[in-house]
C-alpha positions as CSV (number, residue, x, y, z in Angstrom):
1,M,-17.9,-20.1,1.3
2,T,-20.2,-17.9,-0.5
3,N,-22.7,-19.3,-3.4
4,H,-22.7,-16.4,-5.5
5,K,-19.6,-15.3,-8.0
6,I,-17.5,-12.8,-6.5
7,K,-16.0,-10.1,-8.8
8,L,-13.4,-8.4,-6.5
9,S,-11.5,-9.5,-3.5
10,V,-10.5,-6.7,-0.9
11,V,-7.4,-8.0,1.1
12,I,-6.9,-5.8,4.3
13,I,-4.1,-6.6,6.7
14,N,-4.7,-5.3,10.2
15,Y,-2.1,-4.8,13.0
16,N,-3.4,-2.3,15.8
17,S,-5.4,-0.1,13.8
18,G,-7.5,0.8,17.0
19,D,-11.1,1.5,15.6
20,Y,-9.6,2.8,12.0
21,L,-10.5,-0.7,10.8
22,K,-14.0,-0.5,11.4
23,K,-14.2,2.7,10.0
24,C,-12.8,1.8,7.1
25,L,-15.3,-1.4,6.8
26,E,-18.4,1.3,7.5
27,S,-16.9,3.3,4.4
28,I,-16.7,0.6,2.1
29,S,-20.5,-0.8,3.0
30,K,-21.6,2.5,1.7
31,S,-19.2,2.5,-1.2
32,L,-20.6,-1.1,-2.7
33,F,-23.0,-1.0,-5.4
34,D,-23.4,-4.6,-5.1
35,L,-22.4,-6.6,-2.2
36,N,-22.9,-9.8,-4.1
37,L,-19.8,-8.9,-6.2
38,V,-17.3,-8.1,-3.6
39,E,-15.6,-10.2,-0.6
40,I,-13.7,-8.6,2.0
41,I,-10.8,-10.4,3.4
42,I,-9.3,-9.5,6.9
43,I,-5.7,-11.1,7.8
44,D,-4.8,-9.7,11.7
45,N,-1.2,-9.9,12.2
46,A,-1.7,-10.7,15.9
47,S,-3.0,-7.6,17.0
48,T,-3.0,-6.5,20.8
49,D,-5.4,-4.1,21.0
50,N,-9.2,-4.2,20.0
51,S,-9.1,-3.4,16.5
52,I,-10.3,-6.7,15.4
53,S,-13.0,-7.2,17.9
54,L,-14.6,-3.9,16.7
55,A,-14.5,-5.1,13.0
56,E,-16.3,-8.5,14.4
57,F,-18.7,-6.7,16.2
58,F,-19.4,-3.9,13.2
59,L,-19.6,-7.1,10.9
60,K,-22.0,-9.2,12.4
61,N,-24.4,-7.0,13.3
62,S,-24.4,-4.7,10.2
63,S,-27.6,-5.0,8.4
64,L,-25.7,-5.2,4.8
65,N,-24.5,-8.7,5.8
66,L,-20.9,-8.0,4.2
67,T,-19.2,-11.1,2.7
68,S,-16.3,-11.3,4.8
69,K,-13.7,-13.6,6.1
70,I,-11.1,-13.3,8.9
71,C,-7.8,-15.1,9.7
72,H,-6.1,-14.6,13.1
73,L,-2.2,-15.1,12.7
74,K,-0.5,-16.4,15.7
75,S,2.3,-13.7,15.3
76,N,3.0,-10.6,13.0
77,L,4.1,-11.7,9.8
78,G,4.3,-8.3,8.2
79,F,2.5,-6.8,5.1
80,A,3.7,-8.9,2.3
81,A,3.5,-12.4,4.1
82,G,0.1,-11.3,5.7
83,N,-1.0,-10.6,2.0
84,N,-0.2,-13.5,0.8
85,R,-1.8,-15.3,3.2
86,G,-5.1,-13.4,2.5
87,V,-4.7,-14.3,-1.1
88,K,-4.9,-17.6,-0.7
89,M,-8.3,-17.3,0.6
90,I,-9.7,-15.2,-2.2
91,N,-12.8,-17.1,-3.8
92,P,-12.1,-18.9,-6.7
93,S,-14.3,-16.5,-9.0
94,S,-13.1,-13.4,-8.3
95,K,-11.5,-11.6,-10.9
96,Y,-9.8,-8.5,-9.2
97,V,-8.0,-8.2,-6.0
98,L,-7.6,-4.9,-4.1
99,F,-5.1,-4.5,-1.2
100,L,-6.3,-1.8,1.2
101,N,-5.1,-0.4,4.2
102,P,-7.8,-0.7,7.1
103,D,-6.6,3.1,7.8
104,T,-8.4,4.2,4.8
105,T,-11.9,5.5,4.0
106,I,-13.7,4.7,0.6
107,P,-16.1,7.2,-0.6
108,P,-19.0,6.2,-2.0
109,N,-19.0,4.2,-5.5
110,T,-15.0,3.8,-5.4
111,F,-15.3,0.0,-6.2
112,N,-18.0,0.5,-9.1
113,Q,-15.9,3.1,-10.3
114,M,-12.3,0.9,-10.3
115,I,-14.1,-1.9,-11.4
116,N,-15.5,-0.2,-14.6
117,F,-11.9,1.3,-15.0
118,F,-10.4,-2.0,-15.3
119,D,-13.4,-4.1,-17.5
120,K,-13.3,-1.0,-20.0
121,N,-9.7,-0.5,-20.3
122,S,-8.0,-4.4,-21.2
123,Q,-4.5,-2.6,-21.1
124,V,-5.1,-1.8,-17.2
125,D,-2.9,-4.9,-15.4
126,A,-3.2,-3.0,-11.9
127,A,-4.0,0.2,-11.3
128,T,-4.0,2.9,-7.9
129,C,-6.1,6.4,-6.8
130,S,-5.4,9.1,-5.7
131,I,-4.9,8.8,-2.0
132,T,-5.2,12.0,0.1
133,L,-3.6,12.4,3.4
134,A,-6.2,13.0,6.1
135,A,-3.9,15.4,8.1
136,T,-2.8,17.8,5.0
137,D,-5.7,17.2,2.8
138,Q,-2.7,16.6,-0.1
139,M,-2.3,13.5,-2.4
140,Q,-0.1,11.4,-0.7
141,P,3.2,11.4,-2.6
142,E,3.7,7.9,-2.6
143,C,0.8,6.9,-4.4
144,H,2.6,8.4,-7.7
145,R,6.1,8.0,-8.2
146,G,9.1,6.4,-10.1
147,F,11.3,3.5,-9.0
148,P,14.2,5.2,-6.9
149,T,17.6,5.1,-8.8
150,P,20.5,6.8,-6.8
151,W,20.1,9.7,-8.7
152,R,16.4,9.8,-8.3
153,S,16.9,9.1,-4.5
154,F,19.8,11.8,-4.1
155,C,17.6,14.9,-5.6
156,Y,14.4,13.7,-3.6
157,F,16.2,13.5,-0.1
158,T,18.4,16.7,-1.0
159,K,15.1,18.1,-1.5
160,I,16.7,19.4,-4.8
161,S,13.6,17.8,-6.6
162,K,11.3,20.2,-4.9
163,L,13.1,23.3,-6.5
164,F,12.2,21.5,-10.0
165,P,8.8,19.8,-9.4
166,K,7.7,19.4,-12.6
167,S,11.0,17.6,-14.0
168,S,11.6,14.3,-15.1
169,F,15.3,14.3,-14.7
170,F,15.4,15.9,-10.8
171,N,11.9,14.9,-10.0
172,G,11.9,11.8,-11.6
173,Y,11.4,9.6,-7.7
174,L,7.4,11.4,-7.8
175,Q,7.1,11.4,-11.6
176,G,6.6,15.1,-11.5
177,N,6.5,15.6,-15.0
178,L,3.2,13.6,-14.9
179,D,-0.1,15.4,-14.6
180,T,-1.8,14.2,-11.7
181,T,-5.5,15.3,-12.8
182,K,-5.5,12.8,-15.6
183,I,-5.3,8.8,-16.3
184,H,-1.8,7.6,-16.9
185,Q,0.6,5.1,-16.7
186,I,3.1,5.0,-13.7
187,E,6.2,3.1,-12.1
188,A,5.3,3.1,-9.0
189,C,2.3,3.4,-6.0
190,V,1.8,2.8,-2.3
191,G,0.4,-0.6,-1.3
192,A,-2.5,1.3,0.7
193,F,-4.7,0.8,-2.5
194,L,-3.5,-1.3,-4.9
195,M,-5.8,-3.0,-7.2
196,I,-4.8,-5.9,-9.6
197,K,-6.0,-8.7,-12.2
198,K,-5.7,-12.0,-10.3
199,S,-4.3,-13.5,-13.3
200,V,-1.7,-11.2,-13.1
201,G,-0.8,-11.2,-9.6
202,Q,-0.6,-15.0,-9.9
203,K,1.8,-14.8,-13.2
204,I,4.1,-12.3,-10.7
205,G,4.1,-14.5,-8.0
206,W,2.1,-12.0,-5.3
207,W,4.1,-10.7,-2.9
208,N,8.0,-10.9,-2.0
209,E,8.0,-11.9,1.8
210,T,11.1,-10.9,2.2
211,Y,10.2,-7.5,2.9
212,F,8.6,-7.3,6.7
213,F,7.3,-3.7,6.6
214,Y,8.0,-1.1,3.8
215,G,8.9,-1.9,0.5
216,E,7.3,-4.7,-0.6
217,D,5.0,-2.6,-2.6
218,L,7.8,-1.1,-4.5
219,D,9.1,-4.5,-5.2
220,F,5.7,-5.5,-6.5
221,C,5.8,-2.8,-8.8
222,Y,8.9,-3.5,-10.2
223,R,7.9,-6.8,-10.8
224,L,4.8,-5.9,-12.7
225,K,7.3,-3.9,-14.7
226,Q,9.7,-6.5,-15.2
227,H,6.7,-8.5,-16.2
228,N,5.7,-6.2,-18.9
229,F,2.9,-5.2,-16.8
230,K,0.9,-2.0,-17.0
231,L,0.0,0.3,-13.6
232,F,-2.4,2.9,-14.0
233,F,-2.9,5.8,-12.0
234,N,-6.5,6.8,-12.1
235,P,-7.4,10.2,-10.4
236,N,-11.1,10.3,-10.9
237,C,-11.3,7.7,-7.6
238,Q,-9.9,9.2,-4.4
239,I,-9.6,7.8,-1.2
240,T,-8.2,9.3,2.5
241,H,-5.6,7.9,4.2
242,F,-4.7,8.2,7.6
243,Q,-0.9,7.2,6.9
244,G,1.1,5.8,9.8
245,I,-1.3,4.1,12.3
246,S,-0.1,1.1,12.3
247,S,3.8,2.0,12.7
248,G,3.5,5.4,14.7
249,I,6.2,7.0,12.8
250,K,4.6,9.4,10.7
251,N,4.2,12.9,11.8
252,Q,0.5,13.5,10.8
253,T,-0.7,10.7,12.8
254,K,1.4,10.3,15.8
255,Q,-1.1,12.3,18.2
256,V,-3.2,9.3,17.5
257,T,-1.2,5.9,16.9
258,Q,-1.3,3.2,19.9
259,A,2.0,1.8,18.2
260,S,4.7,1.3,21.0
261,L,8.2,2.6,21.1
262,Q,9.3,-0.8,20.0
263,T,7.0,-0.7,17.2
264,K,8.1,2.9,15.9
265,I,11.8,1.5,16.2
266,L,10.9,-1.8,14.5
267,A,9.2,0.5,11.6
268,A,11.9,3.1,11.4
269,K,14.5,0.0,10.8
270,S,12.7,-1.7,8.5
271,S,11.7,1.2,6.6
272,T,15.6,1.5,5.5
273,D,15.7,-2.1,5.7
274,A,13.5,-2.3,2.8
275,M,15.7,0.3,0.9
276,K,18.8,-1.9,1.3
277,I,16.8,-5.4,-0.1
278,F,15.0,-3.3,-3.2
279,Y,18.5,-2.1,-4.1
280,Q,20.2,-5.3,-3.8
281,Q,17.7,-7.4,-5.4
282,N,16.7,-5.0,-8.2
283,L,19.0,-2.1,-9.1
284,F,22.5,-3.0,-7.8
285,K,23.4,-5.1,-11.0
286,N,23.1,-1.8,-12.8
287,Y,25.7,0.0,-10.9
288,S,29.8,0.0,-10.2
289,P,30.9,-1.1,-6.8
290,I,31.6,2.5,-5.6
291,T,28.0,3.8,-6.5
292,Q,26.7,0.7,-4.4
293,V,28.7,1.5,-1.1
294,I,27.9,5.3,-1.5
295,V,24.2,4.1,-1.5
296,L,24.4,1.6,1.6
297,F,26.0,4.7,3.1
298,G,23.2,7.1,2.5
299,I,20.5,4.6,3.9
300,K,22.5,4.1,6.9
301,L,22.6,7.5,7.8
302,L,18.8,7.6,6.9
303,E,18.4,4.7,9.4
304,I,19.9,6.6,12.0
305,K,18.1,9.8,11.7
306,R,14.8,7.9,11.8
307,V,15.5,5.5,14.5
308,F,16.8,8.9,16.5
309,K,13.3,10.5,15.4
310,A,11.5,7.1,16.7
311,K,13.1,7.3,19.8
312,Y,12.9,10.8,20.9
313,L,10.8,13.2,18.5
């Protein structure tokens, strides 16, 4: 336990991230404007690689003396359950919590900017930033999105949305009508960088452990809306994301991931299982039985496609 007042707790869930976790910590150490205000909490989901040992070596030998805690889980509990374990370890004085992926790098002054953004805007209950994919140097679409209603999902997966990228009707899946160069409220974001007031997280009950991998961030954002909390997109802060290091199913990192075939198949199935859970728990009550059957059929087809890709491509 530290003897100084922590303002921001950064929770990182690690699973076989190779040296990306260490690189993430290195970037954090350069970003911190005041070491005494930030703590790093790492939850390791029973990794079998050297990612944690590399991180521990860095933390032990860094001259910056980062305030950090590491929890070694005996089995892989998934992203949501892992985050909930991390929340239990945060310093009581902490005001904000940042959920951060290990395969990200943080530019200097990022934490300072985000803390000031919250401090100066009382209406901000949760926020994300602009996330750049390392492989494409483009913004990760999922960091700025809407809730996946059947119509929005249909337009997105049939690529109709690409014909009308700025339309709220055809591209509501990614909220294409909103200007990503300006600060504004959004419906949902990706969990790679999600900052929230600790008091707000406590009120919504933190993460839904029904989800194992994928979808939990969308559910998190949906519950924010259900409790009338506001989620903002702040493009003035940008981070880099090496998406797919742990899952192994993303094209941009399939050449460098250490994920096994079993992990890739699990990730592919989990991605569509998450869709079913989200619809069943949150959206199906708004739609007819026929629409529900059509949605489940579409999700099943997508699962077959993703599992095939994970196995053979």
